N, C-alpha and C positions, 0 to 999 in steps of 0.2 A: 521203164518206171524207175525213178531214183528212190533212194532210201527215205527221203522226207515224205514222198507220196505213199509209201508202204505204211507208215505209221499214222498218217492223217486220214486216209481214205476210210478205214473202218469206222471212224467216229464222226464222219461227215453226216449231217442230217439228224443227229441226236438232239440237237438243241430244240427242234420243234416237237419231237415225239416223246422226250423223256423229262426234260426240266422246264417245261413251259410254265409260266406264272399261274395259269388256271389250275394246273395239276397240283402245284405246291400249295395253293390256297385251299383246295379241297382237303388235302392231307392235314394241313394245319387246323382247319375247322373241325374235322373229325377228332383230332387229338384233344382239342380244347373241350369239346362236348364230353368225350370219355373221361377227361380229368375231373370236370365238375360233377358228372354223374357218380364217379367213384368217391369223391370227397363228400358229397352230400349224403350218399348211402352210408358211408362209414360214420359220419357225424350223427345221422339219425339213429343208427344202431347203438352207438355208444351212449347217446342221450337217453334212449329207451332203457338200456341196462342200468344206467346210473339212477334214473328217476324211479325205477321199480324197487330200489332199496329203501328201507324204512329210515326215517329221520330219528336220530338219537341225540342226547345231550352229552357233551364231552365232560367226563368226570374230573374233579379236581385231584390231581395226583402230585401236586407240589408238596414237598416234604416227606413223600412216601419212599420206602425202600424199593429196590428193584422188583422184588417178589410181590409186594403189595400193589405197586403201580401196574404191573402186568396183569394181576388178578382183576383189578378194577376196570382196566381197559378191555380185557377179554370178556368181562361180564356184559359189556355194552356192545359187543360184536365189532370192536375197533381193533386196529393193529398198533403196535408200538415200535418205534425205530429210534436207536440211540443216535443223537445228532451231535454229540461231543461231550467233553468234560471240562469243568472249570474249577479252579480253586475258590473256596469260599469259607471264611472263618466261622460264619454263623450257621452254616448248614452242615449236618453230619456227612461224613464220607459215604458214598454209595446211595445218596438221597437225591430225588429229583429236584433240580434247582429251578427249572422252568420248562414249560411245555408249549407246543403249538400244534393245533389250535388251542386257544385258552379255555379254561374251565367255564362251563355254562353255554358255550357256543353250540348251535344246532348244526349237525353234519349228517351225511349219509353213512349207513353201516358200511364197514370195510375201510373207512377213512384211516390213514396213517397218522398217528399222533407222534410228533417228533419231540424227543426229550433230551435235555442236557443234564447230566449228573454232576453232583458236587464231588470234588476230589478231597473235600474235607478241610478242616481247620482245627478248631479246638474241641470239637464234639465228635463222638463216635457212637456206634450202636453196640450194645453188649451182645456177644454171640450166645447161642443156645448151647449150654454146657451139659444139659441133662442127658444121662446115658453114657457120658464119656468117662474114661479112667481119669483120675485126678491129674496125672502127669500130662496127658493130652489136653485137658482143660486149661492147665496153666500155660502150655505152649500157645494155645489158641488165644488166650487173653493177651499174651505178649505181642502176638501178631497184630492185635487190635489196639496196641498201646495202652493196655489196661494191666492192673496188678491183681494177683490172687490175694484176697483178704482172709478173714477168719475161716478156718476149716473145722467144722464140727461133724460128729458121727451120729448115725441113727441106725438101729437094726432094720433089716428089710428082708421080706420074703421073696421079693421079685427082682432084686438087683444084686449083682455080684459085689463082693467086698471091694471097696475102693472106687466104686462107680458113683458119679455125682447124681444125687436124688433131687436136689433143688438148688436154687441160686437167688441171690439178692444183690443188685437189682435184677429184675426179670429179663428174659431174652428180648432183644429188639427194643430196649430202652435207650433213649438218647442221653448220654452222660458225657462228662468232661474227660479228656485224656488223663491217664495215670490214676484214675479213681480205682478203689479197691472193690472187688466183687467177692462177696462171701458165699461159701457153698456148704451144703450138707452132703456128706459122703456115706455110702452104705458101710455099715460095720458087719454085714453078713447076717446069718441066721441067729436069732436071739437065743440065749440060754434058757434052760428050763425055768418055768415060773413067770416068764414074760410072754404075754399073749398079744400077738399082732393081728390086726384086721386083715384078712386076705382080700385079694381083688376079685370080687364076685361078679363084676360087670360082664355082660354077655355070657353068663352061665345060667343054668336052670335053677330055679328056686329050690328044688329037691336037694341040691348039693349043699345047701346051707344048713339044713336041718341037723345033720350029723355033727357038723362043726359046732353049732350052737349048743347041742346037747352035751357034747364032750367037754366044752368049756363053760357050761352053765351060764350061757349068755341069752338074755331075752331079746328077741328080734321083733321089731314092728314092721308090718308090711303096708305099703302104699301102692294102690293100683293105678295104672295109667292106661286108660282105654284108647288113647290116641297115639300110642307108641307105634313105631315102624316095625318092631320086632314081634316074633311069634309070641302067643300067650304063654305065661310062665317063665319068661326070661327076665333076668335082673338087668335093669338099664341104669340104675344109679344107686349109690350107697352113701351113708353117713355113719361113722367117720370114714375118711378116705383110707385107701389101702396103706398098710404099714403103720397105721396109728396104733398106739398101745391101748388095749381094752382090758377091762376087768369085769367081774361079776356084776358090779353096779353100773357099768357103762350102758348107755342107750344106743342100740344099733337099729338104724332104719334102712330098709331096703325098698326101692321103688321097682315094682314089677309090672311088666307088660300084661295088660288084660285084654288085648285085642281079640275080638271075637272071631272064631273060625267061620269062614264063609261057607254057604251051602255048596258052592263049587270051589275047587282049589284055586286060590288066588295066585296069579303069575308073579314070580319074584325075580328080581335082578340079582345075579350072583356076583359077589365081590371077592376076588382072590388077589392077595398080595403076598409076595415072598420077600422077606428081609434079606439084604445082601449077605452073601456067605462070608465076606471079609470084614475085618475090623471088630469092634466091640458092640455092646448092646445099643439099640437105637430107640429113640422115643417116637412111636408111631401114633398118629392121630388121623382118624377118618371122619369126615364131616359130610352129612347129607344136605344138599342145597335144594330148597323148594320155594314156592311163592309164599308159603307160610313162615319162612325163616330158615335159619341154619340149625341143624341138630347134630350134635356129636354122637357118633354111634360106636366109636372105638377110641380108647386113649390108654396107652401103657408102654412100658419098656419091654422090648422083646429081643431075644438073642439072635445072633447071625444065623440065617437059614430058616428062621421061624416062618411058618406059613399061616396066614390069616385067611379064613374062609367064613363068609357070612352072606346073608341075603337081606334085601329090602324089597317090599312090594312095589310093583310098578304103580305109579301114581303117587307114591309116598315121597318121591324125590325126583328132581329134574337132573341133578348132577351129583357126582360123588368126587370129593377132593381128598387126596392122600398127602399128608404132611410127614416128613421124616426130619426129626430134630428141629422142628419149627419151620422147615422149608417146604413149600408146595412143590411136590415132585411129579404129581400126576393128577389129571382131571378126566373123568369119564362121564359121558352122557348116559343117562338111564333110559335106554330105548331098546 
């Protein structure tokens, strides 16, 4: 046997038994059937998942800041994706220039809304300066291409000396570049003879009696039976905290008069701790429900300050926490 026969003989006869046309046709047919079964099964599954989602209307987020746009989109159970940036002289920097899908379109929950943000032109948004030291506020204005305007002082029981108490124009206002922003800065604790209104909100009504008696101030009470807070807690006041009051001043306190239930009502606990670093921060907590939004906390607080409060289940669907005007956290009440 020569070398050629050695290599050819083992493969002789394989044409009929291994690679016959009939065999290849069967294999191909099975593969095609499996492909179509897999394809249609996957399509049917995805179609079922998608059509089980509720239909929602895409909100109009054009002209909104990033935080406001994200809030509107999330409220409708949609997602937001940045699709690019473009220069535009007529739209403030950091504002939504356009969106896809467009406002008013009907889509399924979970749909991604693509947005293009403006890189600015001649308009900018005023930053939130409340709670910042004056020097930091001035630096932040320069970063936004704005100028520090008139600086006035006011005594304060709640803010350290040199801390911004208020500003004009207000935060998140669209203004022209290089406009002046005026601020009121804390002058610290007032001298003897000047009485300032304390911040009584989220405190028990009993705490006001001694203050009113010591300063000979008449206090008018208004009851709110629909409040989220336990009975006897102050939920609003006039005048605002740090306003100058005197014997003839009229002080009005709105007090929760929510009735105690026969059985203890389950409550959702809200705990938030202000960051340990930096200066005082303006903290605002809002309860979101089908009946509307209710502010349940608003004030300047020092670094490390701990906020502990409760709201009854059923009184709110979500809790939103804002720090210096920026939404930093959202919690579902469940």
